[in-house]
N, CA, C and O atoms as a CHARMM CRD file, in Angstrom:
* protein
*
  320
    1    1 UNK  N      0.82400  -0.78500  -0.07900 PROA 1      0.00000
    2    1 UNK  CA    -0.20300   0.17300   0.10200 PROA 1      0.00000
    3    1 UNK  C      1.42400   1.48400   0.12500 PROA 1      0.00000
    4    1 UNK  O      2.14900   1.79800   1.07000 PROA 1      0.00000
    5    2 UNK  N      1.45200   1.93800  -1.37800 PROA 2      0.00000
    6    2 UNK  CA     2.25700   2.58700  -1.15900 PROA 2      0.00000
    7    2 UNK  C      1.26000   4.13800  -1.24500 PROA 2      0.00000
    8    2 UNK  O      1.36900   5.04700  -0.42100 PROA 2      0.00000
    9    3 UNK  N      0.32600   4.15000  -2.41700 PROA 3      0.00000
   10    3 UNK  CA    -0.15500   4.94800  -2.85200 PROA 3      0.00000
   11    3 UNK  C     -1.42400   5.99400  -1.90300 PROA 3      0.00000
   12    3 UNK  O     -2.46500   5.50600  -1.46400 PROA 3      0.00000
   13    4 UNK  N     -1.08300   7.28500  -1.76000 PROA 4      0.00000
   14    4 UNK  CA    -1.74600   7.82800  -1.50400 PROA 4      0.00000
   15    4 UNK  C     -3.44500   8.24600  -1.28400 PROA 4      0.00000
   16    4 UNK  O     -3.70900   9.08400  -0.42300 PROA 4      0.00000
   17    5 UNK  N     -4.39400   7.71900  -1.97400 PROA 5      0.00000
   18    5 UNK  CA    -5.60700   7.12800  -2.12100 PROA 5      0.00000
   19    5 UNK  C     -5.16700   6.39100  -1.35700 PROA 5      0.00000
   20    5 UNK  O     -4.78200   7.30700  -0.63100 PROA 5      0.00000
   21    6 UNK  N     -4.63400   4.90100  -0.45400 PROA 6      0.00000
   22    6 UNK  CA    -5.44900   3.67500  -0.45800 PROA 6      0.00000
   23    6 UNK  C     -5.17700   3.97200   1.06400 PROA 6      0.00000
   24    6 UNK  O     -5.65400   3.44600   2.06900 PROA 6      0.00000
   25    7 UNK  N     -4.16600   5.08400   0.89900 PROA 7      0.00000
   26    7 UNK  CA    -4.14700   4.56500   2.77100 PROA 7      0.00000
   27    7 UNK  C     -5.22700   6.16400   3.32200 PROA 7      0.00000
   28    7 UNK  O     -5.33300   6.24200   4.54600 PROA 7      0.00000
   29    8 UNK  N     -5.86800   7.18200   2.60400 PROA 8      0.00000
   30    8 UNK  CA    -6.92800   7.50500   2.93800 PROA 8      0.00000
   31    8 UNK  C     -7.90800   7.00300   3.23700 PROA 8      0.00000
   32    8 UNK  O     -8.52200   7.12500   4.29700 PROA 8      0.00000
   33    9 UNK  N     -8.25600   6.14600   1.98700 PROA 9      0.00000
   34    9 UNK  CA    -9.32300   4.61300   2.28500 PROA 9      0.00000
   35    9 UNK  C     -9.27300   4.56300   3.91800 PROA 9      0.00000
   36    9 UNK  O     -9.92300   5.15400   4.78000 PROA 9      0.00000
   37   10 UNK  N     -8.36900   3.73700   3.96100 PROA 10     0.00000
   38   10 UNK  CA    -7.95500   3.20700   5.43300 PROA 10     0.00000
   39   10 UNK  C     -8.00100   4.38500   6.54000 PROA 10     0.00000
   40   10 UNK  O     -8.50100   4.07700   7.62200 PROA 10     0.00000
   41   11 UNK  N     -7.70200   5.21700   6.43400 PROA 11     0.00000
   42   11 UNK  CA    -8.33600   6.43600   6.96900 PROA 11     0.00000
   43   11 UNK  C     -9.39300   7.40100   7.83000 PROA 11     0.00000
   44   11 UNK  O     -9.61700   8.03600   8.86100 PROA 11     0.00000
   45   12 UNK  N     -9.81400   6.99200   6.61400 PROA 12     0.00000
   46   12 UNK  CA   -11.39800   7.20500   6.53300 PROA 12     0.00000
   47   12 UNK  C    -12.11300   5.89800   7.49300 PROA 12     0.00000
   48   12 UNK  O    -12.41900   5.80100   8.68100 PROA 12     0.00000
   49   13 UNK  N    -12.15600   5.41600   6.87000 PROA 13     0.00000
   50   13 UNK  CA   -12.82800   2.90300   7.49500 PROA 13     0.00000
   51   13 UNK  C    -11.97700   3.54800   9.56500 PROA 13     0.00000
   52   13 UNK  O    -12.49700   3.56200  10.68100 PROA 13     0.00000
   53   14 UNK  N    -10.84000   3.86700   9.16100 PROA 14     0.00000
   54   14 UNK  CA   -10.24800   3.98800  10.48600 PROA 14     0.00000
   55   14 UNK  C    -11.42400   4.88300  11.36800 PROA 14     0.00000
   56   14 UNK  O    -11.88300   4.46700  12.43200 PROA 14     0.00000
   57   15 UNK  N    -11.91100   6.44400  10.60900 PROA 15     0.00000
   58   15 UNK  CA   -12.37600   6.58400  12.00800 PROA 15     0.00000
   59   15 UNK  C    -14.21300   6.67600  11.48100 PROA 15     0.00000
   60   15 UNK  O    -14.99000   7.39300  12.11100 PROA 15     0.00000
   61   16 UNK  N    -14.40600   6.32600  10.97300 PROA 16     0.00000
   62   16 UNK  CA   -16.19100   6.03600  10.43600 PROA 16     0.00000
   63   16 UNK  C    -16.10500   5.50300  10.44400 PROA 16     0.00000
   64   16 UNK  O    -16.64700   5.46600   9.33900 PROA 16     0.00000
   65   17 UNK  N    -15.63400   3.56200  10.79300 PROA 17     0.00000
   66   17 UNK  CA   -16.15400   2.53200  11.13600 PROA 17     0.00000
   67   17 UNK  C    -16.14300   2.85300  12.85100 PROA 17     0.00000
   68   17 UNK  O    -16.97800   2.80700  13.75400 PROA 17     0.00000
   69   18 UNK  N    -14.45800   3.25500  12.70700 PROA 18     0.00000
   70   18 UNK  CA   -14.31600   3.37800  14.91800 PROA 18     0.00000
   71   18 UNK  C    -13.53100   2.28100  14.68200 PROA 18     0.00000
   72   18 UNK  O    -14.02300   1.40600  15.39400 PROA 18     0.00000
   73   19 UNK  N    -12.66600   1.85600  14.13900 PROA 19     0.00000
   74   19 UNK  CA   -11.54700   0.44800  13.85600 PROA 19     0.00000
   75   19 UNK  C    -11.10200   1.05700  14.98600 PROA 19     0.00000
   76   19 UNK  O    -10.89100   2.14100  15.53000 PROA 19     0.00000
   77   20 UNK  N    -11.04000  -0.43700  15.12500 PROA 20     0.00000
   78   20 UNK  CA    -9.59100  -0.75000  16.65600 PROA 20     0.00000
   79   20 UNK  C     -8.33500  -1.28400  15.85800 PROA 20     0.00000
   80   20 UNK  O     -8.25800  -1.64500  14.68300 PROA 20     0.00000
   81   21 UNK  N     -7.53100  -1.23300  16.68900 PROA 21     0.00000
   82   21 UNK  CA    -5.53700  -1.79000  16.24400 PROA 21     0.00000
   83   21 UNK  C     -5.78900  -3.13600  15.22900 PROA 21     0.00000
   84   21 UNK  O     -5.34900  -3.54600  14.15500 PROA 21     0.00000
   85   22 UNK  N     -6.92900  -3.62100  16.41000 PROA 22     0.00000
   86   22 UNK  CA    -7.22000  -5.07600  16.00800 PROA 22     0.00000
   87   22 UNK  C     -7.56600  -5.24500  14.78900 PROA 22     0.00000
   88   22 UNK  O     -7.06500  -5.93000  13.89800 PROA 22     0.00000
   89   23 UNK  N     -8.77700  -4.33100  14.82100 PROA 23     0.00000
   90   23 UNK  CA    -9.75200  -4.61700  13.34400 PROA 23     0.00000
   91   23 UNK  C     -8.61200  -3.75100  12.34400 PROA 23     0.00000
   92   23 UNK  O     -8.47100  -4.19200  11.20300 PROA 23     0.00000
   93   24 UNK  N     -8.02600  -2.87000  12.63600 PROA 24     0.00000
   94   24 UNK  CA    -6.87700  -2.12200  11.76200 PROA 24     0.00000
   95   24 UNK  C     -5.94800  -3.00300  10.44800 PROA 24     0.00000
   96   24 UNK  O     -5.99400  -2.94500   9.22000 PROA 24     0.00000
   97   25 UNK  N     -5.18300  -3.75000  11.36000 PROA 25     0.00000
   98   25 UNK  CA    -4.96300  -4.63600  10.91600 PROA 25     0.00000
   99   25 UNK  C     -5.99100  -6.32100  10.59100 PROA 25     0.00000
  100   25 UNK  O     -5.75600  -7.14900   9.71000 PROA 25     0.00000
  101   26 UNK  N     -6.93900  -6.35800  11.48700 PROA 26     0.00000
  102   26 UNK  CA    -7.99600  -7.26400   9.99400 PROA 26     0.00000
  103   26 UNK  C     -8.25100  -6.51600   9.23100 PROA 26     0.00000
  104   26 UNK  O     -9.14800  -7.08100   8.60600 PROA 26     0.00000
  105   27 UNK  N     -8.02300  -5.08600   8.55900 PROA 27     0.00000
  106   27 UNK  CA    -8.14200  -4.87200   6.55300 PROA 27     0.00000
  107   27 UNK  C     -7.36600  -4.81200   6.83800 PROA 27     0.00000
  108   27 UNK  O     -7.68800  -4.27800   7.89900 PROA 27     0.00000
  109   28 UNK  N     -6.15600  -4.89400   6.91300 PROA 28     0.00000
  110   28 UNK  CA    -4.90200  -5.13400   6.26600 PROA 28     0.00000
  111   28 UNK  C     -4.75800  -6.96000   6.19000 PROA 28     0.00000
  112   28 UNK  O     -4.81400  -7.75100   5.24800 PROA 28     0.00000
  113   29 UNK  N     -4.68300  -7.02100   6.73100 PROA 29     0.00000
  114   29 UNK  CA    -3.98800  -8.30800   6.46700 PROA 29     0.00000
  115   29 UNK  C     -5.17200  -9.63600   5.23000 PROA 29     0.00000
  116   29 UNK  O     -4.69400 -10.54900   4.55700 PROA 29     0.00000
  117   30 UNK  N     -6.91900  -9.20700   5.33500 PROA 30     0.00000
  118   30 UNK  CA    -7.49500  -9.62200   5.32300 PROA 30     0.00000
  119   30 UNK  C     -7.10600  -8.74200   3.11400 PROA 30     0.00000
  120   30 UNK  O     -7.29300  -9.35000   2.06000 PROA 30     0.00000
  121   31 UNK  N     -6.69900  -7.60700   3.24900 PROA 31     0.00000
  122   31 UNK  CA    -6.66000  -6.74700   1.69000 PROA 31     0.00000
  123   31 UNK  C     -5.62300  -7.89100   1.55500 PROA 31     0.00000
  124   31 UNK  O     -6.02300  -8.88800   0.95300 PROA 31     0.00000
  125   32 UNK  N     -4.29000  -7.90200   2.04800 PROA 32     0.00000
  126   32 UNK  CA    -3.58000  -8.48700   1.51300 PROA 32     0.00000
  127   32 UNK  C     -2.83400 -10.12500   0.77900 PROA 32     0.00000
  128   32 UNK  O     -1.94500 -10.57400   0.05600 PROA 32     0.00000
  129   33 UNK  N     -4.43300 -10.60600   1.94400 PROA 33     0.00000
  130   33 UNK  CA    -4.22000 -11.67300   1.09200 PROA 33     0.00000
  131   33 UNK  C     -5.73200 -11.86300  -0.12600 PROA 33     0.00000
  132   33 UNK  O     -5.99200 -12.78200  -0.90200 PROA 33     0.00000
  133   34 UNK  N     -6.27500 -10.91500   0.08600 PROA 34     0.00000
  134   34 UNK  CA    -6.74600 -10.46600  -1.06100 PROA 34     0.00000
  135   34 UNK  C     -6.14500 -10.14000  -2.71700 PROA 34     0.00000
  136   34 UNK  O     -6.38900 -10.53600  -3.85600 PROA 34     0.00000
  137   35 UNK  N     -5.18900  -9.13600  -2.02000 PROA 35     0.00000
  138   35 UNK  CA    -4.33900  -8.88700  -3.27000 PROA 35     0.00000
  139   35 UNK  C     -3.56200 -10.26000  -4.00500 PROA 35     0.00000
  140   35 UNK  O     -3.68600 -10.74800  -5.12800 PROA 35     0.00000
  141   36 UNK  N     -2.52300 -10.71600  -2.57200 PROA 36     0.00000
  142   36 UNK  CA    -1.86200 -11.83500  -3.71500 PROA 36     0.00000
  143   36 UNK  C     -2.91100 -12.24300  -4.45500 PROA 36     0.00000
  144   36 UNK  O     -2.79600 -12.33800  -5.67700 PROA 36     0.00000
  145   37 UNK  N     -4.35900 -12.61000  -3.65600 PROA 37     0.00000
  146   37 UNK  CA    -5.09100 -13.72000  -5.12300 PROA 37     0.00000
  147   37 UNK  C     -5.25800 -13.14300  -6.28600 PROA 37     0.00000
  148   37 UNK  O     -5.37600 -13.85300  -7.28400 PROA 37     0.00000
  149   38 UNK  N     -5.30200 -11.69400  -6.38500 PROA 38     0.00000
  150   38 UNK  CA    -5.91000 -11.23500  -7.06700 PROA 38     0.00000
  151   38 UNK  C     -4.04800 -11.18600  -8.71400 PROA 38     0.00000
  152   38 UNK  O     -3.89800 -10.65500  -9.81400 PROA 38     0.00000
  153   39 UNK  N     -3.08300 -12.18300  -7.69400 PROA 39     0.00000
  154   39 UNK  CA    -1.49800 -11.76200  -8.53300 PROA 39     0.00000
  155   39 UNK  C     -1.20200 -10.02800  -8.36600 PROA 39     0.00000
  156   39 UNK  O     -0.34200  -9.78100  -9.21100 PROA 39     0.00000
  157   40 UNK  N     -1.50700  -8.93800  -7.74000 PROA 40     0.00000
  158   40 UNK  CA    -0.87000  -8.10800  -7.50900 PROA 40     0.00000
  159   40 UNK  C     -0.08600  -7.96400  -5.89300 PROA 40     0.00000
  160   40 UNK  O     -0.28600  -8.35400  -4.74200 PROA 40     0.00000
  161   41 UNK  N      1.25200  -6.86200  -6.92300 PROA 41     0.00000
  162   41 UNK  CA     2.03800  -6.32000  -5.69300 PROA 41     0.00000
  163   41 UNK  C      1.87900  -5.76600  -4.11500 PROA 41     0.00000
  164   41 UNK  O      1.86300  -6.33400  -3.02300 PROA 41     0.00000
  165   42 UNK  N      1.81000  -4.89200  -4.38600 PROA 42     0.00000
  166   42 UNK  CA     0.56900  -3.98000  -3.67100 PROA 42     0.00000
  167   42 UNK  C     -0.54900  -4.50700  -3.47600 PROA 42     0.00000
  168   42 UNK  O     -0.99600  -5.34400  -4.26100 PROA 42     0.00000
  169   43 UNK  N     -1.45600  -3.95500  -1.96900 PROA 43     0.00000
  170   43 UNK  CA    -2.78700  -3.28400  -1.19200 PROA 43     0.00000
  171   43 UNK  C     -2.41800  -2.47700  -2.56800 PROA 43     0.00000
  172   43 UNK  O     -1.38200  -2.04500  -3.07200 PROA 43     0.00000
  173   44 UNK  N     -4.23000  -2.50700  -3.01400 PROA 44     0.00000
  174   44 UNK  CA    -4.10800  -1.24000  -3.76900 PROA 44     0.00000
  175   44 UNK  C     -5.97000  -0.89800  -3.21700 PROA 44     0.00000
  176   44 UNK  O     -6.60200  -1.49300  -2.34400 PROA 44     0.00000
  177   45 UNK  N     -6.49800   0.42900  -4.24500 PROA 45     0.00000
  178   45 UNK  CA    -7.35100   0.83500  -3.34600 PROA 45     0.00000
  179   45 UNK  C     -9.28100  -0.66000  -3.44800 PROA 45     0.00000
  180   45 UNK  O    -10.28700  -0.87200  -2.77100 PROA 45     0.00000
  181   46 UNK  N     -8.76300  -1.08900  -4.49200 PROA 46     0.00000
  182   46 UNK  CA   -10.26500  -2.09100  -4.03700 PROA 46     0.00000
  183   46 UNK  C     -9.96800  -2.75400  -3.42500 PROA 46     0.00000
  184   46 UNK  O    -10.76800  -2.79900  -2.49100 PROA 46     0.00000
  185   47 UNK  N     -8.64700  -3.91400  -3.22800 PROA 47     0.00000
  186   47 UNK  CA    -8.38900  -4.97200  -1.84900 PROA 47     0.00000
  187   47 UNK  C     -8.92700  -4.67400  -0.68500 PROA 47     0.00000
  188   47 UNK  O     -9.49500  -5.42100   0.11100 PROA 47     0.00000
  189   48 UNK  N     -8.60900  -2.93900  -0.59400 PROA 48     0.00000
  190   48 UNK  CA    -8.95500  -2.60900   1.02700 PROA 48     0.00000
  191   48 UNK  C    -10.37200  -2.27400   0.41600 PROA 48     0.00000
  192   48 UNK  O    -11.31500  -2.34900   1.20400 PROA 48     0.00000
  193   49 UNK  N    -10.48300  -2.12500  -0.12400 PROA 49     0.00000
  194   49 UNK  CA   -12.53500  -1.72300  -0.48400 PROA 49     0.00000
  195   49 UNK  C    -13.48400  -2.89700   0.22200 PROA 49     0.00000
  196   49 UNK  O    -14.40500  -2.92000   1.03900 PROA 49     0.00000
  197   50 UNK  N    -12.54300  -4.09200  -0.75800 PROA 50     0.00000
  198   50 UNK  CA   -13.19400  -5.58200  -0.06700 PROA 50     0.00000
  199   50 UNK  C    -13.03500  -5.87500   1.34600 PROA 50     0.00000
  200   50 UNK  O    -13.88000  -6.27900   2.14400 PROA 50     0.00000
  201   51 UNK  N    -12.07700  -5.66200   1.48200 PROA 51     0.00000
  202   51 UNK  CA   -11.83300  -6.42600   3.14900 PROA 51     0.00000
  203   51 UNK  C    -12.38100  -5.50800   4.02800 PROA 51     0.00000
  204   51 UNK  O    -12.56000  -5.89000   5.18500 PROA 51     0.00000
  205   52 UNK  N    -12.77100  -4.06000   3.63700 PROA 52     0.00000
  206   52 UNK  CA   -13.69900  -3.47000   4.97700 PROA 52     0.00000
  207   52 UNK  C    -14.98400  -3.40500   4.46200 PROA 52     0.00000
  208   52 UNK  O    -15.64300  -2.38600   4.66700 PROA 52     0.00000
  209   53 UNK  N    -15.49900  -4.42200   3.75900 PROA 53     0.00000
  210   53 UNK  CA   -16.88300  -4.29500   3.18100 PROA 53     0.00000
  211   53 UNK  C    -17.49100  -5.42300   3.79300 PROA 53     0.00000
  212   53 UNK  O    -18.62400  -5.72500   4.17000 PROA 53     0.00000
  213   54 UNK  N    -15.71400  -6.24800   3.75300 PROA 54     0.00000
  214   54 UNK  CA   -16.23700  -8.06900   4.30000 PROA 54     0.00000
  215   54 UNK  C    -17.01700  -7.17400   5.35400 PROA 54     0.00000
  216   54 UNK  O    -18.17400  -6.78100   5.50100 PROA 54     0.00000
  217   55 UNK  N    -15.67300  -7.03800   6.08400 PROA 55     0.00000
  218   55 UNK  CA   -15.62300  -7.13800   8.08600 PROA 55     0.00000
  219   55 UNK  C    -17.15400  -6.73400   8.43500 PROA 55     0.00000
  220   55 UNK  O    -17.87300  -7.30500   9.25500 PROA 55     0.00000
  221   56 UNK  N    -17.64300  -5.10600   7.25600 PROA 56     0.00000
  222   56 UNK  CA   -18.88900  -4.55800   7.62200 PROA 56     0.00000
  223   56 UNK  C    -19.73700  -5.24200   7.21600 PROA 56     0.00000
  224   56 UNK  O    -20.61200  -4.95300   8.03200 PROA 56     0.00000
  225   57 UNK  N    -20.19800  -5.98000   6.54200 PROA 57     0.00000
  226   57 UNK  CA   -21.07200  -6.51200   6.11300 PROA 57     0.00000
  227   57 UNK  C    -21.08700  -8.06600   7.57300 PROA 57     0.00000
  228   57 UNK  O    -22.20100  -8.49600   7.87300 PROA 57     0.00000
  229   58 UNK  N    -20.24800  -8.48600   8.04800 PROA 58     0.00000
  230   58 UNK  CA   -20.05900  -9.53800   8.73300 PROA 58     0.00000
  231   58 UNK  C    -20.13600  -8.44400  10.72400 PROA 58     0.00000
  232   58 UNK  O    -19.85100  -8.82500  11.85900 PROA 58     0.00000
  233   59 UNK  N    -20.56200  -7.33200  10.27500 PROA 59     0.00000
  234   59 UNK  CA   -20.03700  -6.38200  11.55500 PROA 59     0.00000
  235   59 UNK  C    -19.03800  -6.74200  12.92000 PROA 59     0.00000
  236   59 UNK  O    -19.06400  -6.45300  14.11600 PROA 59     0.00000
  237   60 UNK  N    -18.06600  -7.61600  11.93400 PROA 60     0.00000
  238   60 UNK  CA   -17.10200  -7.70100  13.40100 PROA 60     0.00000
  239   60 UNK  C    -15.59800  -6.65800  13.17900 PROA 60     0.00000
  240   60 UNK  O    -14.51200  -6.86300  13.72200 PROA 60     0.00000
  241   61 UNK  N    -15.83200  -5.88500  12.52800 PROA 61     0.00000
  242   61 UNK  CA   -14.69300  -4.28200  13.48300 PROA 61     0.00000
  243   61 UNK  C    -15.63300  -3.08600  13.65000 PROA 61     0.00000
  244   61 UNK  O    -15.15800  -2.04800  14.11300 PROA 61     0.00000
  245   62 UNK  N    -17.12300  -3.15200  13.26100 PROA 62     0.00000
  246   62 UNK  CA   -17.86200  -1.91200  13.54200 PROA 62     0.00000
  247   62 UNK  C    -18.90400  -1.17200  15.09500 PROA 62     0.00000
  248   62 UNK  O    -18.87700  -1.12500  16.32500 PROA 62     0.00000
  249   63 UNK  N    -19.41100  -0.88900  14.35400 PROA 63     0.00000
  250   63 UNK  CA   -19.85000  -0.25900  15.91500 PROA 63     0.00000
  251   63 UNK  C    -21.28300  -0.08900  15.57900 PROA 63     0.00000
  252   63 UNK  O    -21.91200   0.94400  15.35000 PROA 63     0.00000
  253   64 UNK  N    -21.62900  -1.22400  15.59800 PROA 64     0.00000
  254   64 UNK  CA   -23.00800  -1.58000  15.22700 PROA 64     0.00000
  255   64 UNK  C    -24.15100   0.28500  15.15100 PROA 64     0.00000
  256   64 UNK  O    -24.63800   0.72600  14.11000 PROA 64     0.00000
  257   65 UNK  N    -24.23400   0.77900  16.16600 PROA 65     0.00000
  258   65 UNK  CA   -24.29400   1.91400  15.96600 PROA 65     0.00000
  259   65 UNK  C    -24.53600   2.54800  13.82800 PROA 65     0.00000
  260   65 UNK  O    -25.37300   2.69200  12.93700 PROA 65     0.00000
  261   66 UNK  N    -22.93800   2.69500  14.18500 PROA 66     0.00000
  262   66 UNK  CA   -21.77400   3.80100  12.67500 PROA 66     0.00000
  263   66 UNK  C    -22.34400   2.71700  11.76300 PROA 66     0.00000
  264   66 UNK  O    -22.75100   2.85400  10.60900 PROA 66     0.00000
  265   67 UNK  N    -22.30800   1.94200  12.28800 PROA 67     0.00000
  266   67 UNK  CA   -21.75500   1.21500  10.22200 PROA 67     0.00000
  267   67 UNK  C    -22.77500   1.59200   8.91500 PROA 67     0.00000
  268   67 UNK  O    -22.38000   1.47600   7.75500 PROA 67     0.00000
  269   68 UNK  N    -24.20300   2.08000   9.28000 PROA 68     0.00000
  270   68 UNK  CA   -25.17500   2.09600   8.03500 PROA 68     0.00000
  271   68 UNK  C    -24.02800   3.43200   7.42100 PROA 68     0.00000
  272   68 UNK  O    -23.27600   3.53300   6.45100 PROA 68     0.00000
  273   69 UNK  N    -24.42800   4.37600   8.67300 PROA 69     0.00000
  274   69 UNK  CA   -23.76400   6.02100   8.49200 PROA 69     0.00000
  275   69 UNK  C    -22.66800   6.84400   8.15600 PROA 69     0.00000
  276   69 UNK  O    -22.42700   8.04400   8.02100 PROA 69     0.00000
  277   70 UNK  N    -21.81300   5.22500   8.02600 PROA 70     0.00000
  278   70 UNK  CA   -20.24600   5.33600   7.65700 PROA 70     0.00000
  279   70 UNK  C    -20.45700   4.69300   5.80400 PROA 70     0.00000
  280   70 UNK  O    -20.10300   5.27600   4.77900 PROA 70     0.00000
  281   71 UNK  N    -20.96100   3.70000   5.90200 PROA 71     0.00000
  282   71 UNK  CA   -20.58900   2.88400   4.33400 PROA 71     0.00000
  283   71 UNK  C    -21.27600   4.28100   2.95700 PROA 71     0.00000
  284   71 UNK  O    -21.06200   4.43700   1.75500 PROA 71     0.00000
  285   72 UNK  N    -22.51800   5.35900   4.46200 PROA 72     0.00000
  286   72 UNK  CA   -23.06400   5.94700   2.56100 PROA 72     0.00000
  287   72 UNK  C    -21.60400   6.52500   2.85000 PROA 72     0.00000
  288   72 UNK  O    -21.66000   7.45900   2.05000 PROA 72     0.00000
  289   73 UNK  N    -20.50600   6.62000   3.34800 PROA 73     0.00000
  290   73 UNK  CA   -19.53000   7.77800   3.20800 PROA 73     0.00000
  291   73 UNK  C    -18.20300   6.80800   2.76300 PROA 73     0.00000
  292   73 UNK  O    -17.16400   7.16700   2.21000 PROA 73     0.00000
  293   74 UNK  N    -18.62200   5.42700   3.21100 PROA 74     0.00000
  294   74 UNK  CA   -16.64200   5.27500   2.27700 PROA 74     0.00000
  295   74 UNK  C    -17.08300   4.21900   0.92600 PROA 74     0.00000
  296   74 UNK  O    -16.27900   3.60700   0.22400 PROA 74     0.00000
  297   75 UNK  N    -19.38500   4.19800   0.72600 PROA 75     0.00000
  298   75 UNK  CA   -19.42500   3.33600  -0.60900 PROA 75     0.00000
  299   75 UNK  C    -18.71800   3.94200  -2.18800 PROA 75     0.00000
  300   75 UNK  O    -18.22000   3.28500  -3.10200 PROA 75     0.00000
  301   76 UNK  N    -18.96000   5.81500  -2.02700 PROA 76     0.00000
  302   76 UNK  CA   -19.12100   6.21000  -3.32300 PROA 76     0.00000
  303   76 UNK  C    -16.69000   6.44300  -3.16200 PROA 76     0.00000
  304   76 UNK  O    -16.07200   7.04900  -4.03700 PROA 76     0.00000
  305   77 UNK  N    -16.07200   5.88800  -2.09000 PROA 77     0.00000
  306   77 UNK  CA   -15.04500   5.77700  -1.95600 PROA 77     0.00000
  307   77 UNK  C    -14.39200   4.52900  -2.85600 PROA 77     0.00000
  308   77 UNK  O    -13.31500   4.30600  -3.40800 PROA 77     0.00000
  309   78 UNK  N    -15.40800   3.98600  -2.72000 PROA 78     0.00000
  310   78 UNK  CA   -14.65100   2.61400  -2.87000 PROA 78     0.00000
  311   78 UNK  C    -15.14800   1.80200  -4.65200 PROA 78     0.00000
  312   78 UNK  O    -14.83300   0.63700  -4.89400 PROA 78     0.00000
  313   79 UNK  N    -15.92700   2.67600  -5.68700 PROA 79     0.00000
  314   79 UNK  CA   -15.92000   2.48800  -6.14000 PROA 79     0.00000
  315   79 UNK  C    -15.51200   3.48800  -6.79700 PROA 79     0.00000
  316   79 UNK  O    -15.14300   3.04700  -7.88600 PROA 79     0.00000
  317   80 UNK  N    -15.35100   4.70800  -6.75200 PROA 80     0.00000
  318   80 UNK  CA   -13.53800   5.44500  -7.83700 PROA 80     0.00000
  319   80 UNK  C    -12.79600   5.71400  -7.81000 PROA 80     0.00000
  320   80 UNK  O    -12.20500   6.00200  -8.85100 PROA 80     0.00000
């Protein structure tokens, strides 16, 4: 993850979804796995977006009260 856009997406996810340090590392670990499966050398925005989305679907890393509001902010970022 070398580009500013990927770092910005992860930073926004941490703030909007109230990720803990453990949640942050889980997202990175899952994004790395997704990147490996696609043959990418580095973690890119689509890998991070998919990892974040997976965590929000399972309610693993997200505060239940804020995940819907956070998704409305993050979803447009994932699609660009």
